[in-house]
C-alpha positions as CSV (number, residue, x, y, z in Angstrom):
1,M,-4.8,-28.0,14.9
2,D,-1.9,-26.2,16.7
3,K,-2.2,-23.6,19.3
4,Y,0.0,-20.4,19.5
5,Q,-0.3,-18.2,22.6
6,N,-3.3,-20.3,23.6
7,K,-5.1,-19.7,20.3
8,Y,-5.8,-22.1,17.5
9,R,-3.8,-21.5,14.4
10,I,-3.9,-23.0,11.0
11,G,-0.7,-24.7,10.0
12,S,1.4,-23.5,7.0
13,I,0.6,-25.0,3.6
14,R,4.1,-24.2,2.4
15,L,6.4,-27.1,1.6
16,P,8.4,-28.0,4.7
17,H,12.2,-27.6,4.4
18,W,11.9,-25.6,1.2
19,D,13.4,-22.1,1.2
20,Y,11.0,-19.9,-0.8
21,R,13.9,-17.6,-1.7
22,W,15.4,-20.4,-3.7
23,A,15.6,-19.9,-7.5
24,G,12.6,-21.4,-9.2
25,A,9.2,-20.8,-10.8
26,Y,6.2,-20.6,-8.5
27,F,2.5,-20.8,-9.6
28,I,0.6,-18.4,-7.5
29,T,-3.1,-18.1,-6.9
30,I,-4.5,-15.3,-4.7
31,C,-8.2,-15.1,-4.0
32,T,-10.4,-12.2,-2.9
33,K,-12.2,-12.4,0.4
34,N,-15.3,-14.6,0.1
35,R,-14.4,-14.9,-3.6
36,E,-16.2,-11.5,-4.2
37,H,-15.9,-10.3,-7.8
38,Y,-13.8,-7.2,-7.0
39,F,-11.7,-7.4,-10.2
40,G,-14.4,-7.3,-12.9
41,E,-16.4,-9.9,-14.9
42,I,-15.8,-12.3,-17.8
43,V,-17.8,-11.3,-20.9
44,N,-17.6,-13.6,-24.0
45,G,-14.4,-15.2,-22.7
46,Q,-12.6,-11.9,-22.0
47,M,-11.9,-10.2,-18.7
48,Q,-13.6,-6.8,-18.3
49,F,-11.6,-5.1,-15.5
50,S,-13.2,-3.1,-12.8
51,N,-11.0,-0.2,-11.4
52,T,-9.7,-2.6,-8.7
53,G,-8.9,-5.2,-11.4
54,I,-6.9,-2.6,-13.3
55,I,-4.9,-1.9,-10.1
56,A,-4.3,-5.6,-9.5
57,D,-3.1,-6.0,-13.1
58,L,-0.8,-3.0,-13.2
59,L,0.8,-3.7,-9.8
60,W,1.6,-7.3,-10.7
61,Y,3.8,-6.1,-13.6
62,Q,5.6,-3.8,-11.2
63,I,6.9,-6.6,-9.0
64,P,10.3,-6.9,-10.8
65,Y,10.9,-3.2,-10.3
66,H,10.4,-3.5,-6.5
67,T,11.9,-6.9,-5.9
68,Q,15.5,-8.1,-6.3
69,N,15.8,-11.2,-8.6
70,A,12.2,-11.6,-9.5
71,D,10.8,-12.1,-13.0
72,L,7.2,-12.9,-14.1
73,G,5.7,-15.6,-16.3
74,A,2.1,-15.9,-17.4
75,F,-0.4,-13.9,-15.5
76,V,-4.2,-13.3,-15.5
77,V,-6.6,-11.3,-13.4
78,M,-10.0,-13.1,-13.0
79,P,-13.1,-11.7,-11.3
80,N,-12.3,-13.1,-7.9
81,H,-8.7,-14.2,-8.0
82,I,-5.4,-13.9,-9.8
83,H,-3.1,-16.5,-11.2
84,G,0.5,-15.8,-12.0
85,I,4.0,-17.4,-12.3
86,L,6.6,-15.7,-10.1
87,I,10.2,-16.6,-11.0
88,I,12.9,-16.2,-8.4
89,N,16.4,-16.0,-9.8
90,D,19.6,-16.8,-8.0
91,H,20.4,-14.2,-5.4
92,P,23.5,-13.3,-3.4
93,V,23.6,-14.1,0.3
94,D,21.9,-11.4,2.4
95,A,24.7,-9.7,4.4
96,L,22.5,-9.9,7.5
97,H,22.6,-13.7,7.3
98,A,26.3,-14.0,6.2
99,T,27.7,-13.0,9.6
100,H,27.2,-14.2,13.1
101,P,27.1,-11.4,15.7
102,Q,28.9,-11.9,19.0
103,S,26.7,-13.4,21.7
104,S,24.5,-11.2,23.7
105,G,21.8,-12.1,26.2
106,S,19.1,-12.0,23.5
107,T,20.9,-14.1,20.8
108,K,18.6,-17.1,21.3
109,K,15.5,-14.9,21.0
110,N,16.9,-13.2,17.9
111,E,17.7,-16.6,16.3
112,N,14.1,-17.8,17.0
113,M,12.6,-14.6,15.5
114,A,14.9,-14.9,12.4
115,K,13.5,-18.4,11.8
116,I,9.9,-17.3,11.9
117,S,10.1,-13.8,10.4
118,P,9.5,-13.2,6.7
119,K,12.6,-13.5,4.6
120,P,13.5,-10.7,2.2
121,N,12.9,-11.6,-1.5
122,S,10.9,-14.7,-0.6
123,V,7.7,-15.7,-2.4
124,S,5.7,-14.9,0.8
125,T,7.3,-11.4,1.2
126,I,6.8,-10.6,-2.5
127,I,3.1,-11.7,-2.4
128,R,2.5,-9.9,0.9
129,S,3.9,-6.7,-0.7
130,Y,1.8,-7.1,-3.8
131,K,-1.4,-7.7,-1.8
132,S,-0.7,-4.7,0.4
133,A,-0.1,-2.4,-2.6
134,V,-3.3,-3.5,-4.3
135,T,-5.3,-3.0,-1.1
136,K,-3.7,0.4,-0.3
137,H,-4.2,1.8,-3.8
138,A,-7.8,0.5,-4.0
139,H,-8.7,2.0,-0.6
140,R,-7.0,5.2,-1.4
141,L,-9.1,5.6,-4.5
142,G,-12.3,4.7,-2.5
143,F,-12.8,1.2,-3.8
144,E,-14.1,-1.5,-1.5
145,F,-11.7,-4.5,-1.6
146,Q,-10.3,-7.3,0.5
147,W,-8.0,-10.3,-0.1
148,Q,-8.3,-13.8,1.3
149,S,-5.8,-13.9,4.1
150,R,-3.6,-16.6,2.5
151,F,-2.4,-17.5,-1.0
152,Y,-1.8,-20.8,-2.8
153,D,1.6,-21.7,-4.4
154,H,2.9,-24.6,-6.4
155,I,6.6,-25.1,-7.1
156,I,7.0,-25.7,-10.8
157,R,9.6,-28.4,-11.2
158,D,10.1,-28.8,-14.9
159,E,9.6,-27.2,-18.3
160,Q,6.6,-29.4,-19.2
161,S,4.8,-28.3,-16.0
162,F,5.8,-24.6,-16.6
163,Q,4.2,-24.8,-20.1
164,R,1.1,-26.6,-18.9
165,I,0.5,-24.1,-16.1
166,S,1.2,-21.1,-18.4
167,D,-1.4,-22.4,-20.8
168,Y,-3.9,-22.9,-18.0
169,I,-3.3,-19.3,-16.8
170,L,-3.7,-17.8,-20.3
171,N,-6.8,-19.8,-21.1
172,N,-8.4,-19.2,-17.7
173,P,-10.9,-16.5,-18.9
174,Q,-12.2,-18.8,-21.6
175,C,-12.8,-21.5,-19.0
176,W,-14.4,-19.3,-16.5
177,N,-17.7,-21.3,-16.4
178,E,-15.7,-24.3,-15.3
179,D,-14.1,-22.3,-12.3
């Protein structure tokens, strides 16, 4: 395990050398902290939303309205996690990254920070914003809620995988006992 500032840190589970702003479809799973059933329960193969589950559901569908070049595929809220397909479309080069400022004393530091900072319209930035919005709205309305600190992603590489994952997502409530 690596150390950062003399503390152990868990390495990234993201695919090395992959830019998560690149166009593509991404299968996303986000779990609640300790897999608590914050979002509701499955009854007879159907999801019965709690108030926090309604918030999580509604805010997922708002992602394209708040994010450039994002579309959505299949999505489901489960009692303790969500599954969704996030589609990133081609995007223009960010003006900030298209020019190189003249050298100043802190250029090297700025370049290092740019490498590790969240990238606009990346999968991680979109998911971070979604998680933040759900948490903020749930807490503002007085509902107890916490996410797991990370999320899982899988890059969908072909139409067959896209269809198989879409089917898995849509059928997830009926398969809840197998989860």
